[in-house]
C-alpha positions, 0 to 999 in steps of 0.5 A: 941048446937043442934044436926042435925036430920037424916031423912032416906028416904025410902018412899015418906012420909018421905020427908014431915017429913024432910020438916016440920022439916026444916020449924020449924028451919026456923021459929025459926031463923026468916027466911023471907017468901021467904027464908023459901020457898027456904029452904022447896023447896030444902028439898023437891027436895033433898028428892024426888031425894033420894026416886026416884033415890036411894031407900031403903037399900043404906043409903039414908037420909037427915041431917038437922040442924043449921049451928054452924059456925054462928048459923043463917043458916040451913044446909041440907045434902043429903047422899046416898050409891047409884051408884053415879052420874055425878054431873057436868051434873046433875047440868046443867038445862035440864039434867035428868035421870028420865024423869023430867024437870032436873032443880032440883039440878041446882035450889038448887045451885042457891037458896042456900047461899052455895052449895057443893057436891061429888059423886063417882061411886058405892060409892054414893053421898053427897050434902050440901046446906046452907040457911039463911035469906035474910039479910045474902046475898048469897054466890054462888058456884063456876062456876062448883058448886062442891066446895063452895066459902069461906065466904068472902075475907080474911077468913083464914079457912073454917070450917064445923061440924056435930053432931048427937045424939045417937039413941033414944036421942034428945040431943047430948052429943057432942059439938063443937064451934069456936071463932075468936079474933084479935091477933097482927094484925092477927086473932086467931081461937080457936076451941073446941070439947067435948064428955060428958061421956055417952049420953043425957042431962047429957052428954050435960051439960058437953060438953056445959059447955066447949063451954060456957067457950070457948065463955067467955074466955079472948082472951089471955087465948086461945093462949095455948089450953092446958092452956085453958083446964086445967083452964076448968077442975075445972069448969067441976067438977060439971058435969059428965066430958067430953073428950075434945080437943082444937086448936089454929089456925092462918093464915099461921102458924102451929096449936096448939093442946091439948086434954084429952080423945078420941077426935081424930084429923087427918091432911090428904092430898093426900100424908100423914095422921097424927094423932094428939096426945091426952092424957089420961084423962077426963076433970072434972074427972081426967087429967094429965098435958096437953101440947100443941103440935105444928103441921106443916100444909101442904097447901093442907091438911085438919084437921078432928076432930071427937068423938068416935061415929065415928070409929077410923080407916077409910081412904079417899084413895079410894076417893082422889077427896073428899079432894077438896070438901066443908068441910061440904061434907067431914064431911057428907061423913065420918059420912055416912060411919063410924058412929058407930050408938050407941053413939053421933057422931061429925065430924068437918072439917077445910080447910086452905084458905091461901094455895098456 
C-alpha cells in the first residue's frame, strides 16, 4: 500500500503542487478525462479555501492518496485548526464568507462519489471527498451532506484508513488491509494493521508482507485472528519484523481481536472508551502464544486502530458530534491533532452499519 501525501497550505503555490499530485494519481488509476477534471477542480477549491480562510500557523493541509478500501479511488482530505465553520450553511450554494459566488463546497459535494465533514468552533475543520472513474458510479452524500452514505445496501461495516510516511520518507513502514469472505450465509470481514520496525523501505517490506499473507490466506484460516498472526510469524522472519494486529468481524456479532506489539485499538462511544488488549512481541522476531479476545461492540461505538505514530492518549470527548461523522473524517481529525510527527502513522476507523 502507499501512504497518503501531506501538502501544507501556507501559500497559493502549494495548491498547484497538490493538484498535480492528484492528477498523477488519476492518470495512474486510469480515470477518464471528466473524472480527472472533477478531482483537480476539487483539490484546487479545497486548497484555495485553506489559503484564503485559514492561513499559516493553523495546520492547514491537504492529504491526498489512494483509498485502500478498494484501491480504485482517490481521496482528498482538507485539515485545519482554524476557527471552524457552519458546515451546513457553507454547503449551500450562494453562501459565502469571502465575497465569492459561494458554490465551492456544494459543488465538491456534488462532484464527489462520497463526501463528509465535521467542524467545531475554535477546533477547526476536516473535510473528506472521494473521487473515482466514471465506471464506479456515484455515491452522493446524505441530504445535509455531513455524513456519507455507505457503499450500497447490505454493507455491514464502513471503513476508512489513513497512513502517512515518517518525515523525509516517501514510503510508509505502516500498512493496513481489508478482505471480505462469505461465511455460513454471512460475510466475514478480516482486517489487519502492521507497523514494520523502523521506517522506510525495510519497514514497509515487513508490513506489506503481512498484508499479502492476509490477501492469500484461506478464508477458513481468518476466523481466528490469533491463528492467522501465528501462521504469519515464520513468514515474516525474513524481514525486520512488525508490530501487528488482526480482527475478524461479522455483521451483528462481536469482534475478535489479536495483536502483538504496539498497534492500539479502541472502541469508543458517547458513554465508553474501551481499549483492545494486545500482547507484547513483534511478528517475525519474537511473540508469545497469541489469543483471540472477544469484544462486545455497542451499536453506536466506533472502532479505531492506530500505530505508534499517533500519541497513545487522546480523547474525542470535547467533540462528541465527531463520532457521527464519516470514518475518513474521524481518521483525519485524529491524525491532524495527535500525530507524533517523527514516525510513520496510521489510523483506521470502522463503523457498524447494522446499528439500531
